[in-house]
C-alpha positions as CSV (number, residue, x, y, z in Angstrom):
1,M,131.4,195.9,13.4
2,K,128.8,195.9,16.2
3,T,126.2,194.8,13.6
4,L,128.3,191.8,12.7
5,T,128.8,191.0,16.2
6,A,125.2,191.1,17.0
7,T,124.2,189.1,14.1
8,A,126.7,186.5,15.1
9,L,125.5,186.4,18.5
10,I,121.9,186.0,17.5
11,A,122.7,183.2,15.1
12,T,124.6,181.4,17.7
13,L,121.7,181.6,20.1
14,L,119.1,180.5,17.6
15,G,121.2,177.5,16.8
16,A,121.9,176.7,20.4
17,S,118.2,176.8,21.1
18,S,117.3,174.0,18.7
19,A,120.5,172.0,19.7
20,L,119.6,172.2,23.3
21,A,115.8,171.3,22.7
22,L,114.5,168.4,24.7
23,Q,114.5,165.2,22.8
24,P,111.6,162.7,23.0
25,I,112.4,159.4,24.6
26,P,110.4,156.1,24.2
27,G,107.1,156.6,25.9
28,S,107.0,160.3,24.8
29,I,103.9,161.4,22.9
30,T,106.2,162.9,20.2
31,Y,108.7,159.9,20.2
32,N,109.8,158.6,16.7
33,G,108.6,161.7,14.9
34,H,104.9,161.2,15.8
35,Q,103.2,164.5,15.6
36,S,100.1,164.8,17.9
37,R,97.4,167.4,17.3
38,L,94.9,168.6,19.8
39,E,92.0,170.3,18.1
40,K,89.9,171.5,21.1
41,A,92.9,172.4,23.2
42,P,93.6,176.2,23.2
43,A,97.0,177.3,21.9
44,G,99.4,178.0,24.6
45,S,97.9,175.5,27.0
46,N,100.0,173.0,28.8
47,F,99.3,169.4,29.7
48,F,101.2,166.6,31.4
49,H,102.0,163.1,30.3
50,T,103.2,160.5,32.8
51,F,104.7,157.2,32.0
52,F,107.4,154.7,33.2
53,G,110.6,154.9,31.5
54,Q,112.8,151.9,30.0
55,N,114.5,151.4,33.5
56,G,111.2,151.5,35.4
57,E,111.6,155.2,36.5
58,Q,108.4,157.3,36.5
59,V,108.7,160.1,33.8
60,R,106.6,163.2,33.8
61,E,106.7,165.3,30.6
62,T,105.1,168.7,30.1
63,Y,103.8,169.6,26.7
64,Q,102.7,173.0,25.2
65,V,99.9,173.4,22.5
66,N,101.2,175.4,19.6
67,A,99.1,177.7,17.4
68,D,98.7,175.1,14.8
69,H,97.4,172.8,17.6
70,S,100.4,170.5,17.3
71,V,102.4,169.8,20.6
72,S,105.9,170.5,21.7
73,L,107.8,168.9,24.5
74,V,108.9,171.6,27.0
75,S,110.0,169.8,30.1
76,R,110.8,166.4,31.7
77,A,111.2,165.3,35.2
78,V,112.3,161.8,36.2
79,A,111.6,160.4,39.6
80,N,114.3,158.1,40.7
81,D,113.2,156.1,43.8
82,K,116.1,153.7,43.8
């Protein structure tokens, strides 16, 4: 019974992590399924991308370079100066 409960918990957590993943927005490097690759950047390194969103707010996203040199969106901050 404990094994079944542990398996169910792990499956739930794995499913939740992908469901709660940050989705790209217009202006994001990975928006619309675009896959960027950084050949010279070391895996695990982070970089920032700053742009203005659709409502004029400043958006700063943090990306991480994966082992295959693709990038993943890991965080987003929106500055609302209004």
